[in-house]
C-alpha positions in Angstrom: -108.3 103.1 -26.4 -104.8 103.5 -27.6 -102.1 102.5 -25.1 -98.8 104.7 -24.4 -95.7 103.7 -22.5 -92.6 105.8 -21.7 -89.5 104.5 -23.5 -86.1 104.6 -22.0 -83.5 104.8 -24.8 -81.1 102.2 -22.9 -83.8 99.6 -23.3 -85.2 101.1 -26.4 -85.4 97.6 -28.3 -87.5 96.1 -25.6 -89.8 99.2 -25.7 -90.0 98.9 -29.5 -91.1 95.3 -29.2 -93.5 96.0 -26.6 -94.9 98.8 -28.6 -95.2 96.7 -31.7 -96.9 93.9 -29.9 -99.6 96.0 -28.3 -99.8 98.8 -30.9 -98.5 101.3 -28.3 -97.3 104.8 -28.8 -94.5 106.5 -26.9 -94.8 109.4 -24.5 -91.3 110.9 -24.2 -90.1 111.9 -20.7 -86.5 112.8 -21.6 -86.9 116.4 -22.1 -88.5 118.1 -19.0 -85.3 117.8 -16.9 -83.7 121.2 -16.4 -80.2 119.8 -17.0 -81.5 118.5 -20.6 -82.7 122.0 -21.4 -79.4 123.6 -20.6 -77.5 121.3 -22.9 -78.4 121.8 -26.8 -76.1 119.1 -27.9 -77.8 116.7 -25.6 -81.2 117.5 -26.9 -80.1 117.2 -30.5 -78.4 113.7 -29.9 -81.7 112.5 -28.1 -84.0 113.9 -30.7 -81.7 112.3 -33.4 -81.8 108.9 -31.8 -85.6 108.7 -31.5 -85.9 110.0 -35.0 -83.6 107.2 -36.3 -86.0 104.6 -34.9 -88.1 103.1 -37.8 -91.4 103.8 -36.3 -94.4 106.1 -36.7 -94.2 109.1 -34.3 -97.3 111.0 -35.5 -99.6 109.5 -32.5 -96.6 109.9 -29.8 -96.8 112.5 -26.9 -94.2 114.3 -25.1 -94.2 115.6 -21.4 -93.2 119.2 -21.5 -91.3 121.3 -18.8 -93.2 121.5 -15.5 -90.5 122.0 -12.7 -91.1 125.6 -11.3 -92.9 126.6 -14.7 -95.4 129.2 -13.5 -96.8 131.0 -16.6 -99.5 132.6 -14.4 -97.0 134.4 -12.3 -97.1 138.2 -11.4 -93.3 138.3 -11.7 -92.5 139.1 -15.2 -89.1 137.3 -15.1 -90.7 134.2 -13.8 -93.3 134.3 -16.4 -90.6 135.0 -19.1 -88.3 132.0 -18.1 -91.5 129.8 -17.7 -92.6 130.7 -21.2 -89.3 129.9 -22.5 -89.3 126.4 -21.1 -92.8 125.8 -22.6 -91.7 126.9 -26.1 -88.6 124.8 -25.8 -91.0 121.8 -25.2 -93.1 122.7 -28.0 -90.1 123.1 -30.4 -88.7 119.5 -29.4 -92.2 118.1 -29.9 -92.5 119.7 -33.3 -89.1 118.5 -34.4 -90.0 115.0 -33.2 -93.2 115.0 -35.0 -95.4 114.0 -32.2 -99.0 115.1 -31.9 -99.5 116.7 -28.1 -97.4 117.9 -25.2 -98.4 117.4 -21.8 -98.1 120.2 -19.2 -99.1 120.6 -15.5 -101.5 122.9 -13.9 -98.8 124.1 -11.4 -101.0 126.4 -9.4 -100.8 126.5 -5.4 -103.5 124.1 -4.7 -104.4 125.3 -1.2 -104.3 129.0 -2.0 -108.1 129.5 -1.9 -108.1 132.9 -3.0 -110.7 133.9 -5.7 -108.4 136.6 -7.3 -105.5 134.1 -7.5 -107.8 131.3 -9.0 -109.4 133.7 -11.6 -106.2 135.0 -12.5 -104.9 131.5 -13.0 -107.8 130.7 -15.5 -107.6 133.9 -17.4 -103.8 133.9 -17.8 -103.8 130.3 -18.8 -106.4 130.6 -21.2 -104.4 133.6 -23.1 -101.2 131.8 -22.9 -102.3 128.3 -24.2 -104.4 130.1 -26.9 -101.1 131.9 -28.1 -99.1 128.6 -27.8 -101.6 126.8 -30.0 -101.8 129.4 -32.6 -98.1 129.3 -32.8 -97.9 125.3 -33.0 -100.8 124.4 -35.5 -99.5 120.9 -35.7 -99.6 120.2 -31.9 -102.2 119.6 -29.2 -101.6 120.6 -25.6 -103.1 118.3 -22.7 -103.1 119.9 -19.1 -102.6 117.4 -16.2 -103.8 117.7 -12.8 -100.8 117.4 -10.3 -101.1 118.8 -6.9 -104.8 119.7 -7.5 -107.1 119.0 -4.6 -110.2 118.8 -6.8 -111.0 118.9 -10.6 -112.6 122.5 -10.4 -109.7 124.6 -11.5 -109.0 122.2 -14.6 -112.8 122.1 -15.4 -112.9 125.9 -15.3 -109.9 126.1 -17.7 -111.2 123.3 -20.0 -114.5 125.4 -20.2 -112.6 128.5 -20.9 -110.8 126.8 -23.7 -113.6 124.8 -25.2 -113.3 126.7 -28.5 -109.7 125.3 -29.0 -110.1 121.7 -30.4 -106.4 121.0 -29.8 -106.6 121.7 -26.0 -107.7 118.9 -23.5 -107.2 117.5 -20.1 -104.7 114.9 -19.3 -106.4 113.2 -16.2 -103.9 111.6 -14.2 -105.7 108.8 -12.1 -103.0 108.3 -9.6 -102.8 112.1 -8.7 -106.4 112.2 -8.6 -106.5 109.2 -6.2 -104.4 110.8 -3.6 -106.1 114.2 -4.1 -108.6 113.9 -1.2 -111.5 114.1 -3.8 -113.2 111.1 -4.9 -112.5 109.5 -8.4 -116.3 109.8 -9.1 -116.0 113.6 -9.0 -112.8 113.6 -11.0 -114.3 111.6 -13.7 -117.7 113.2 -13.7 -116.4 116.8 -13.9 -113.6 116.2 -16.3 -114.7 113.2 -18.5 -115.9 115.3 -21.4 -112.8 117.4 -21.5 -110.3 114.5 -21.1 -108.2 113.5 -24.2 -105.4 111.5 -22.4 -105.2 109.6 -19.2 -102.1 108.4 -17.1 -102.4 105.5 -15.0 -100.4 103.8 -12.4 -100.9 102.5 -8.8 -99.8 103.8 -5.4 -100.6 103.4 -1.7 -103.4 106.0 -1.5 -100.9 108.4 -0.1 -98.0 109.1 -2.4 -97.5 109.2 -6.0 -95.3 106.1 -6.2 -95.9 105.1 -10.0 -96.1 101.5 -9.1 -97.3 98.7 -11.6 -101.0 98.4 -12.1 -102.4 96.2 -9.5 -99.7 96.6 -6.9 -101.3 99.3 -4.8 -104.6 100.4 -3.5 -106.3 102.1 -6.3 -109.7 100.4 -7.0 -109.0 98.7 -10.4 -112.3 96.8 -10.1 -114.0 100.1 -11.1 -111.7 101.0 -13.8 -113.8 100.1 -16.6 -116.8 101.9 -15.0 -114.5 105.0 -15.1 -113.1 104.6 -18.6 -116.6 104.1 -20.0 -117.3 107.7 -19.1 -114.7 109.0 -21.6 -114.5 109.3 -25.4 -113.3 106.2 -27.2 -110.8 108.5 -28.7 -109.0 109.2 -25.2 -105.5 107.5 -25.0 -104.0 105.9 -21.9 -100.3 106.0 -20.8 -99.2 103.2 -18.4 -96.8 105.5 -16.5 -94.5 103.4 -14.5 -90.9 103.3 -13.9 -89.4 100.6 -16.1 -90.0 98.1 -19.0 -90.7 95.4 -16.8 -93.2 97.4 -14.9 -95.1 98.1 -18.0 -95.2 94.4 -18.9 -96.4 93.5 -15.4 -99.2 96.1 -15.7 -100.3 94.8 -19.1 -100.5 91.3 -17.6 -102.7 92.5 -14.8 -104.8 94.5 -16.9 -105.2 91.6 -19.5 -106.0 89.1 -16.7 -108.7 91.4 -15.1 -110.1 92.4 -18.6 -109.1 96.1 -18.2 -107.8 96.4 -21.8 
């Protein structure tokens, strides 16, 4: 499975070297911050810097806007600004020449209303079909965030099954602290998952620790991974270059790569 890391431009040479050594792709996390969205000059500079690197970006991904993005809202103004943020993310991804953009489910996880949940599925289905039609060179991966179970993502994935460029981004750390077993997450979403995020935590909070530094059951990682397609990609989603290196060392030592 192809590995990914999150580059930080101030350490870009180190990330380039690591990516070269392990045939890794980049997942850009620079562009979902609201202060960046409000600064067109900054966006242009950052895109220019990444495009100036002598590397293939066709397998890279980008994390789209997610803070306060609620495309299923009943409030038309909230919907419109959420839509604008999504389209800004897609525009940046298209200009960078990456293959996919990751967004979050962003529903109220403990709002157990059938009307609310049905509405979320239907509005997301209509919205992301429109987005994919408008960006034929890009895929969209939907990531579990505060989800208590895989059920809503599974429902959306089934509703979107005719869209080859839509898939699930299964965040193992978010799943691990959700209160639902990893087995259920993997069993229900395995066939729809196209991208995975991995890091470690204490079983309570989303800490983005290096692999092997927390409580995640890495002894079962290969068992989980075996249930996904071989085309699924894996982002080591940690906080700095040294954490990526430490994670790779742990994974190599424990035969997880």
